[in-house]
N, C-alpha and C positions, 0 to 999 in steps of 0.2 A: 320522540323526536329530539329530546335533549341530548341523548347519547349519540345521535347521528352527527351533531355539530360539536361534540366534546373534543377538545384539543388533544386529549389522551386516547382518542379512538385510534385503533391500529391503522385504519385506512388513512386518516389525516396525518398520522405519524409517518407513514410510508410516503405520502405525498410530499410532506415537508422535507423528508430526506432526499427524495428525487429532485425537488426544487433546489436544494443545496448543491447537489451534484451538478445540476444544470448551470447554476451560477458559477461554480468552480470551473466547469468545462469552458464556459464563455471567457472567463478571465484568463484561463490557460491559453486558449487560442489567441486572444488579444495580445498577451504578453510574449507569445512566441513569434509574432509578426516580424520583429527585427532580425529574426533568425539567430543572431548571436546571443539572444537571451533565452534560448530554448532550455539550457541547463537550469538556471535559477527558476524559470517559470515551472518546469516539471517538478523541481524540488519543492516549490511552494505548493503545487497541486498535491503531491504526496503527503506533505506535512498536514495540510487541511483534511485530506481523506483519512489520515490516521485518527484525527479527532472525531470524525464521523463514525469510523469503524469502532472506536472505543466508547462511543456513546456519550462523548463530552459535549456539553452545551457551548454556546458562544456563536459569534458571527463568523461564518466561513470566509467572507471577503476580508475581514480583519486579520484572520489567521493567515490567509494567502499572502497578503501584502507584508505582513510581519516577517514571514519566512523569506519572501522575495528580497526584502531589504537586507536581511541578515546574511543571506547566502549568495548575493548577486555577484560578488567578486570571485569567490571560489567556484560558484556554479558556472560562471562564464569560462573560467580557466579549465574546467573539466568539460563543459558542454561543447565548446567550440572544436577542440581536437577530436572529441568523440563523434561529433556530428560530421566532421570532415572525413573521418575514417569510415563511418557508416556509408556516406555518399560514395566514397571510393570503392568500397566493397560491392555496393549495389550496382555501380557502373560496370565493374568487372563481371558480375553475374549476368548483367544484361548483354554485354559484349560476347561472353562465352556462350550464352544461350543462342545467340543469333549467328555465331560463327560456324556452326555445324558440329559434326561428330569428330571422332578421333581423339587427339590429345585435349581438345577443348572440353570434351565430356568430363575428363578427369579434373581439369581446372574448374569447371562448373561446380562439380561436387565439392571440391576443396574450398572454393570461395563461399559456398552455401554453409558449410560447416563453420568456417571462420565468422561468417555473418551472424549465425545463431549464437556463437560464443560472444561476439561483440554486443549483440542485443541483450543477452543475459547480464553481462558485466555492467553495461550501461544502466540497465534497469535497477540493478542492485546498488550500484554506486550512488545514483541520485536519490534512491530511497534511504540509504544510509546517511547521506549528507543531510537529509531533512531531519534526522534525529540525533546525530552525533557530531561532535566537533573533533575532527581528525584531519591529518594532512591528506592531500590528494593521493599521495602514494599509498598511504595506509588504507584509505577507502577503496582504492582499486584492488589491492591485494586481498582485503577482507571480502570485497564483493565477489572476486573470482573464487575464493575459498567457499563462500556460502552457496554460490550457484552450483558448484560441483557437488557439495555435500548434500544439497537438497534438490537433486536433479529432477525428481518427479514433480515437485512443486514448481520448479523453474519452467519445465515444459508446460505445466498447467497455466502459468502466467503468460507465456508466449502464445499459447493457443487462444487465450482470452483476447489478447491484443490482435492476433491475426483475424479472429472472427469479427472483432470490432471494425478493423480496416475493410474487411470484405463487405460488411453491412453498409458502411459509409460509402463504399464504391458503388453499391447497388442503389442506395438511397442517400445521396449526398446531404439531404436536409437533416439527417440524423446525426451529423457530425457534431452538433451542438449538445448532444446528450450521451450518445453511445460510447465515445472514448472515456468519458468520466465514469460511466457505469463499469466499463471494463477495468479501468484503473482501480476502482473501488474493490473489485474482486481481487485484483493483484495485491493491493495493500492488505486485504484480509488474510491472504495466504502469507504475505511477508510478515505480518504481525505475529503469526504463529511461529515463524522461524526465529523472530527476534525475542520470543518469550524469555529465553534464558538470559538475554542481555538487558531486557527491559521488564523486570519482574513487576513493576508498578502497573503494567498493562492489565494484570489480573489480580492486583492487590485487593481491590474492592470486593471481588468475587470471593477470594480466600477469606477476607475478614468476615464477610457475611456467612460463609460456611462455618467458620470457627464460632461465630456468635450463636448460630443455630445449634451447633453441637454442644456448646456450653449450656444453652437453655434446656436442651433435651436431657443432659446429665443432671442438671439441677432438678428438673421435673421428676426424674426417676428416683432421685434421693428423697424428694418430698413424699412420693408415693410409698416408699418402703419404710419411712419413719412413722411409727405409730405412737399414740399417746401412752406414756408410761415407760417407753423405752429408755434405756440408760443413755445419758449424754456425756460425752467426754468433757470434763470441766475445762480443759485447755482450749476448747472451742468457744467457750462462753466469753 
């Protein structure tokens, strides 16, 4: 029974992680309500999820508001025009879909492609803003480059978000947890993309591997050294 209530039990660890995601999801929805703060709110969500994905301890709410305060100005400068552009593209898609066939079918396909590109660049831009201090122009260019270079992972991220939106449409009550879980998967994929730019993401793992390798080499040397063997005096 002691193991059942142990805090290190995998079940309770998973429950704690899901609860953290739930808290972040609620904070994200709350801070998105003014609409104009969607940018910094999403950036703060990504920053906190990076900590969860990396297995770092701490209070997720504290991390959320820390990032929100740090990126509120640039997040709004990026978030407001990107949100307006997304709303404009969504409206065009809706109008073309209801306009009928002919030339509108072409424009429907065109706006869908542009909308997918917009969603990808927006997703990458806000994720990059959560980890790097760059100008808005540099973030947008970098985001566009990364989403094209990693197109399969980009589509994987978009599919996760689409599934989350569909689930929330079917069961609206899940909007307080499902988006957070979807974004956690997105950040996990994004962390693998940023590995060359953030080597500290895997620094602890590499250090552990090096330590184990050195220990194994030392053990093998001890096993091959026998009493009476010659010892190099320079090693003494």
